[in-house]
N, C-alpha and C positions, 0 to 999 in steps of 0.2 A: 504494500500500500504506500502511496506517495505521501510524504510528509509535507504539510502545508508550510508555506513561507511564513515567517514570523511577521508581526506588525512592524517591527523595526526594519526588516529587509524591504517590506512593501513600501514604507514611507521613504526610505533612503533611495530605493530604485526609482520611485515615481518622481521625486524631486530632481534627481540626476537626469532622468529622461527629459523632463520639462526644461531643464537648463540647456541640455544638448540640442533640444528641438527649437530653442530660441524663445520659448514662452517666457522665461526669465533670463533676459540677456545680461551681458556684462554691465554692472552698475545698478541693476534693478534690485529692489527690495523684495524679499519673500513675504508671503502673508504672515500675519502675526501667529504666535503659538496657538491661540484659541481658534483662529481661522483654520489653521492646518488640522487641528483636532476635528473640527466640523467637516472639512472637505474630505479628509481621508478616514474618518471614523476610527481614530486612534486616541489613546490616552495622552494626557499632558506629559507624563513621564516618558513616553515613547518619543515625543517631539523633542524633549530636552536631551534625550540620549542621542538622537540622530544629529542634532546641530553641531556638536563638537567633532563628530566624525566627518561630516561634510566639510567642516573647516580644515580638518587635518588632511583631507584628500584634495584640498585646493579648489573647492567649488564655491565656498562662501567665506565672508569675514563676519564674525559676530562681535557685537559691542554691547555693553551693559545698557539695558533700558532702551535699546533700539532694535529695529528689525534687522535680521541678517541681510547682508548685501552680497550679490553675486560677484565673484571675482574671477570666474572661469572664462577663459578664452580658448577657442580651438587652437591646438598647436600646429595644425596643418590646414591648408585650404580644403574647403568642404567639397571640392570637385574631385577628390580622390576616388579611385576605382572602387574601393571597398564601400565608401559611402553610397555611391551610385548603385552598386550591386544590391546592397541591402534595401535601399529605397525602392528600386524598381521591382524587386522580388515581392514587395508589399503592394504594388500598384493596384491590382484588382481589389484587394481587400480594403485599401484606403478608399477607393471609389464606393465600395459596398458599405463602408462605415459611414460615409457622408449620407448615403441614401437611408441607412438605418436611422441616423439622427433625424432625417427629414420626416420619416413616418412614425417614429416612436416618441421623440421628444415633445412635439406639439401637444398631444393629449395629456402627457405628464405635466407639462408646464401649465396647461389650462386648469387641470385639477388643482395644482398647488396654488395658482393665483386665486382660485375660488376660496382658499383657506385664509387669504390675507385680509387684514382690515383695510378700510378705506385710507387710513393714514399710511399704512405700509405701501399700498399701491401708488399713492401720490409720491412717496419717497423714491420708489423704483422709477417712476416716470421722470422725476428730476435727475436722478443718476443717469438714466439712459440718454438724456440730452448732453450730459458731460462727455459721454463717449464720442459724440460727433466732433467735439473740439479736439479731443485727443487724437481722433482719427486722422485729422489733417496734419497734426504735428508728429505723431509716432504711431504707425499702424499696429506694431506689436503691443504698445501700451493700451491702445483702444481694444485690442483683442483681449488683453488681460482684464480690463474693466468690464467689458460685456460678459465675459465668462463669470466674473465675480457676481454680477447681478443675477445671472441665470442660476448659479449655484445657490444664491441666497433664496431665490424664489422656490427652488426645489426643496430647500430645507424646511419649508412650511408644511410639507407632507408629514413630517415626523418619522419618515421611513428612510433610514440610511441607505437602503438599496437604490433609491432614486439618484442620489448624488454619486454613489459608487459607480453605477452604470454610466452616468453622464461623464464622469471623470475618465473612465476607461476608454470611451469612444473619443472624447476630446483629445486625450493624450495620444491615442493611436493616429489621429488625423493631423497631428502637428509634426512639422519637419522643417529643417533649415533649407535655404536655397543653395544651389550648387553653382559655383563659378559666377558667370555673368548672368545667369538666368534670374528672372524677376520672381520673387516669392509670390505665391498665389494670393496671399492676403494684401500684399502691396498692389497687386493687379486690381483688386477691388477699388483701391483709392484712385486709380487712373481712369476708371470707367465712370463717366458722368451719370449713366443710367442706374448705377448702384444706389439703392435706397439706404439712408442712414439707419442706424440701429434703433433709434427712438421711433421711427416710422414702423419698423418691424414689430416692436414691442407694444406700441400704443394700444392696439385692439385688445391685447391680452390683459391690459391693466384697466380696461373700461367695463369689464364684466359682460358676458353674453354678446360680445361683438361678433358679427358673422365672419369677419376676416381674421380672427385671432390665430387659428391654426394654419390657415393658408399662407399668411405672411411668414410665419416661422418656417414652414416647409420651403417657401421660396428662398429664404436666407440660406438654409443649409444646401439647397440644390445649386444656387448660384455659386457659393464658395466651393462646393464640390466640383462644379464645372471648371472653375479656375484651376483647381488642383489637377483635374484631368488634363487640361491643356498644358500645364507645367510638366506633368509627368510624361506626356506625349512628346513634348519638345526634348526633354531629357533623354527619353528612349531613342529618339532620332539622333541625338548627339553621341550616344553610346550604343551603337547597333549590336555590339557583342555582349550587352548586358543580358542576364538570365531571363528566362521566361517567367512572368508573374506566377507566384505560387498561391494556391488557395489555402485558407486556414491560418493565415498569419495573425489574425486578430485573436486575442485571448482575454477573457474576463473570468476571473476566479471569484465567483459570487460567495463561495464558502470561506474565502480567505479572512482570517481573523475572527471567524464565528464558530470555530470548533477546534478540537484537539484530536490526536490520534486515537485515544480511547473512545472518543465520540464517534469516530468513523466505524470502529468495531461495533459499538452499540447500535448504530444505525443499520448496519448490515444484519446483525442478529435480529433486530426488530423486524426487518423486512422478511426474514426467514420465518420468524414466529407468526407474522401476519399471513404468510402463505401456507401455514400449517405443516412446516417441515418437522416439527416436534409436537406431539399430542400433549394435551393438558395433563399434567401429572408426570410426564416423562422427564428424564434428566438430560441436560445438555452434555456434550463431550466435556471431559475434564479440562481445567485451565491450561495445562501443559499442551494438550492436543490443540486447543483453540489458538494458543500462542504460536504453535508451529504452523497452523493453517493460515493465520493472518500475517505471519512474519514479524511479530511484535514480542515485547517482553511479557513475562508473567504479571508484572505490575500493571501494564496497560490493560491486559485482559481482566484483571481483578477490578480495575476502575470501571471498565465497561459493564461488567456484571453488577457492580454496585449501582450504576446508573439505572440499569434495567430493574433492579430490585426496588429502587426508589419509585419507579413507575408502576410497581405491582405486577410486573410480568413474570418475574421469577423469584424464587426464594433460595438463598444460599444456605445450605444445611451443612454444618460442620461435620466432617468425616464422611459425608454422603455425596456431596456435589451440589449442583445447581438445578433445582426442580422448576419446571414450567408451571405457572399458577395463573394462567389467563382467566380461568373461571372465577377467580377471587378478586379480580380488578373491580374496584368501586370508585365512585365519584368522591374523591377526597380532597378538600381544600388544601390539605398540607402537601399535596403532591408537587407543588411548585416552590417548596422551600429550598430545594437544592439549586445552587447557582447554574450548574450545567443544564438542569431541567428547564430553568427559566430561559436560559440562552437559546436552547433548541426551540422552545415554544415560540419565542419572539421571532426567531429566524424564519420559522414556518409561517407565522402570521404575516410577516413582512413580505415573504415571497408570494403568498396568496393575494395580498394587497396590490403588489406590482403586477401580478399576472392578470388581475381583473382589468386593470387599465390598459395593458398592452395587448391582451388576447383578441379584442375585436379587430384590430389592425392585422395581427398575425393570421387569424383564421381567414379573413377575407383575402389576404395575399396568397395563402396556401390553397385555397378552395379549388381552383381550376387544375391544380397539379396533384390532387388527391386521387388515389387509385380506387376504382370501383370494387376490385377484388378485396381490398382492405376493408371496405365498408361492409361487404357481405360477410367477411370473416368475423368482424367485430359484432355484427348483428347476431350471428350464431353464438358468440361467446357471451352475449349480454344475459341470456337466461341462466347461465352458470355462474358468471362472475359478478353480475349486478353492477353496482356503481364503480367497482374496481376496474371496469373496462375503460373508464375515462383515462387512466394512465396510458393505456395502449393507444387510445384515440389521440391523446396529446402527442405521443411519439410520432404518429402518422402526420400530424400537422407540422411538427418541427421538421421532419424529414422533407416535407413538401415546400418549405420556405425557400424563397428564390435566391438567397445568398448565404454564404458561410458565416457572415457576421450575425445575421438574424438567427441562424441555427444555433450558433454558439450561445447567444444571449438566452434563448429559451431553453436550451439544454441545461444551462447553469441554474436557471430558475426551477426547472423540473427536479434537479438534484436537491435543492433546498426544500421542495415540497415533500420529499421523502422523509425529511426530519420530523414531520408531524404525522406520519402514517399511523403511529401508535394511538392517536386520538380516536381512531375508528374502533378501538377495542374497548373503550369506556362505555358503560351503559347509556350515558347521555347521548351518545352518537346514534343509538338505535332509532330514535325518532326521526333522524334526518335521512336515513337510508332510502325510504320510498321517494322522497323529493329529489335526491341525487340521481336515483335510477331513472326517474322521469326525465330529467335533463339529458341523460345519456341517450335514452330511447328517442326523444324528440330530435336531438342532434343528428342521430343516425338517419331518422326518417327524412329530415329536411335536407341532409346530404344527398339522399337518394332522389329527392324531388328537385335538386338543383337550386335550392333556396340558399344563396350565399349569406344574406343578411340574417335569416332565421337561424342558420347553422352557427354563425358567430355569436348570436344572442344566447343560444342554449349553452354553448361552451362557456361563455362568460358568466352566465347565470349559475352554472355549476360551481365555479370558483368563488363567485360573490356569496353564494349561500354558505360555502365552507368558511369563507372569511368571517361572515357575521356570526355564524354558529360557534366557531372557534373563539372569536373575540369574547362572546358572551360567556363561554365556558371558562376562559382564562380569567376574566374579571371575577367570576364567582369563586374561582380558585385562589384569589388573592393576588393575581398578577396585574397590578394596577397600571403598569406601563402599557399594557395592551390597549388601554383607552386613549392613548395618544393618537392612534391612527383613525382618521375620519373615514367613514364608509363611503365608497364610491356610489354614485346614484344608480338606481336600477334602470335598465333599458337604455 
């Protein structure tokens, strides 16, 4: 099993990548420590640990009571062969990432803007006008300011996955210009037809404006077209550069949200859900599980302790670990364990994000779905019930038109597995008929060729799971679950 990168490595690598991409050029100040905590969803201790290492490695200069300043300058011209090779290998994925931002970010930003007060919307409108002034003086600085505004709006969701996703896409689409080529963001400054940022953002800040999502889509697609032009010119300049590779984009949605023992616990939970071990049976002993997963005995024992806290197993001294699914009860104390709380919130946040993104994804995938898959899932529905939705989601993900979109939804689907154990609690029994109905209607509408209805039923499935789980977590004492506002129905 692959060990996740630490929060330290994630923050260090992200800042270095942004400095190298020109997001924070020589002489620029980094965001404050509190801003970095919010953007990257890390603790203040992590930020304080990373700053001296960045200074030691020659990227920044730190001073007491001042923001760190970038002191890094490329040692060699950016037109080097290695730079070009790396950039052009990512060419198709960069284009797909801009398109992903165009289709995914507008509904997210619209939802987050709806959570803002009138005073906050007015402050964003004022800040967006300042971007235009910076735009004529320094394109990179205006880029940074506009990104800061969008990140701040996304923070109103209360869901760290929103900004995490945005940061991964934004970072991936940033790069420095090579040689004499004009940077795509500089290109926007030279074209008079390009609309200023406050024109793009204005409808979003006016509530229920018919142009809010369209203008945001336009912004990402225009910048994406400039990037495509730049990469095409660069490709012509270097005809021996490698063919673009698919799958260059990466988003690790589970990063910082779990540990190795948690991965073992998630896998064992999935197997318990599938009935691999009958109620009352004993799991393989800890040494056998450690060998199977390639981890230490300590890691396995932590995983089993986590499952015991959920009521799924009972560790019997001298006998082993017994499956106790029939004894699971709705117990408010089940969220007293920090790992339990973390997993529950990760699952709820994934449901929250899925509800907002799935209408777009389902519509994009619809014409590419296989009728044979639909027939297979219809046959499985009578046996698997609502569990067939995971297979249906897999079909939708596989049919998405780009590797970037497939990566995003695959990562979300992994987080959704973290909450699979909720289905074992008695309280979940009331929801099964409703979830099965969503599955049945989705398959029927797929067969009828009803794209919008199909997307509505898929979204309704996860919206119900979100609301039902949120209520369950609040009753169980997990008050932070109430931070997330429920998306509207339909």
